[in-house]
N, C-alpha and C positions, 0 to 999 in steps of 0.2 A: 325307707329314707324319710326323714321328717321335713315337711315343707317349711320354708323360711317364713317367719312371721313378719308382716308388713304393717304399716300404719292404717291400712284400709282393709275392709272385709267385703268381698263380693257376695251377692245374694246366694249363690250356690253353696257357699261356706256358712252363711248365716242361717239358712234353713236346710235341714232340720238340726244342724250341728250346734248352734248357739242359742237360738230363740225357739220356744216351744209352740210355734204356731205356723199356719200355712202361708203360702205366697199371698193369697187374697187378704188374709188377716193382717199380714205385714203392711201391705199397701194401704189398707183401711186405717191402720194405726198411724202410718206416716201422714196420710191426708188429714186425719183428725188432730194431729199434733201430739199423739200419745207415744210416738216413737220418733227418734231422731231422723231428720231428713237426709237422704243420700246426697252424694256429690257426683257430678259427671266428671269422670277422669278423662274420657274421650267421647267421641260421638256415639260409640256403641258400648261403652263400659261405665256402669253405675256402681258405686260402692259406698260403704258407710265408714266414717272415721272410727277406727277401733276404740279410741278413747271415749267417744260419745256412746257407743254401744255398751262398753263396759260400765260406764257411769249409769246408763239406763238400767242395766242388769243389777248393779249395786243398789240403786234406789228401789227396785222391786224386791230385792232381798230384804232391805231395811223395812219396807212396808209389811212384808210377810212376817217378819220377826216382831213387829209391833202389834200384831193381831192377837 
Protein backbone atom coordinates (compact mmCIF):
# COMPACT_ATOMS: atom_id res chain seq x y z
CA UNK A 1 0.00 0.00 0.00
CA UNK A 2 1.39 3.40 -1.00
CA UNK A 3 1.69 6.07 1.67
CA UNK A 4 -0.31 9.25 1.23
CA UNK A 5 1.87 12.15 0.13
CA UNK A 6 1.61 15.21 2.38
CA UNK A 7 2.93 18.75 2.22
CA UNK A 8 5.56 17.86 4.82
CA UNK A 9 8.42 15.36 4.99
CA UNK A 10 9.62 13.93 8.30
CA UNK A 11 13.32 13.26 8.80
CA UNK A 12 12.79 9.48 8.77
CA UNK A 13 11.54 9.76 5.16
CA UNK A 14 14.09 12.41 4.17
CA UNK A 15 17.12 10.28 5.12
CA UNK A 16 18.12 8.12 3.29
CA UNK A 17 15.17 8.18 0.89
CA UNK A 18 15.34 11.71 -0.54
CA UNK A 19 18.66 13.30 0.41
CA UNK A 20 22.00 11.52 -0.02
CA UNK A 21 23.56 12.37 3.32
CA UNK A 22 23.49 11.46 7.01
CA UNK A 23 21.52 12.89 9.93
CA UNK A 24 24.57 14.85 11.12
CA UNK A 25 25.22 16.30 7.66
CA UNK A 26 21.56 17.26 7.28
CA UNK A 27 21.59 19.29 10.48
CA UNK A 28 24.98 20.82 9.65
CA UNK A 29 23.55 21.96 6.29
CA UNK A 30 20.41 23.34 8.00
CA UNK A 31 22.54 25.26 10.50
CA UNK A 32 24.77 26.73 7.77
CA UNK A 33 21.79 27.69 5.59
CA UNK A 34 22.68 25.20 2.84
CA UNK A 35 19.44 23.24 3.34
CA UNK A 36 15.92 24.53 4.11
CA UNK A 37 15.00 24.93 7.77
CA UNK A 38 12.43 22.53 9.18
CA UNK A 39 9.11 23.46 10.72
CA UNK A 40 7.89 22.33 14.16
CA UNK A 41 4.50 20.72 13.55
CA UNK A 42 4.13 19.93 17.25
CA UNK A 43 6.29 19.70 20.34
CA UNK A 44 7.81 16.40 19.18
CA UNK A 45 7.38 16.52 15.40
CA UNK A 46 9.76 18.38 13.10
CA UNK A 47 9.32 18.24 9.34
CA UNK A 48 10.33 19.99 6.14
CA UNK A 49 7.98 21.57 3.64
CA UNK A 50 7.92 19.23 0.65
CA UNK A 51 8.03 22.18 -1.78
CA UNK A 52 11.18 23.60 -0.13
CA UNK A 53 12.98 20.24 -0.25
CA UNK A 54 11.98 19.65 -3.87
CA UNK A 55 13.14 23.17 -4.83
CA UNK A 56 16.48 22.50 -3.09
CA UNK A 57 16.87 19.19 -4.97
CA UNK A 58 16.03 20.90 -8.26
CA UNK A 59 18.64 23.61 -7.61
CA UNK A 60 21.27 20.93 -6.92
CA UNK A 61 20.28 19.13 -10.13
CA UNK A 62 20.65 22.39 -12.08
CA UNK A 63 24.06 23.04 -10.49
CA UNK A 64 25.22 19.55 -11.44
CA UNK A 65 24.00 19.97 -15.01
CA UNK A 66 25.92 23.25 -15.32
CA UNK A 67 29.26 21.65 -14.51
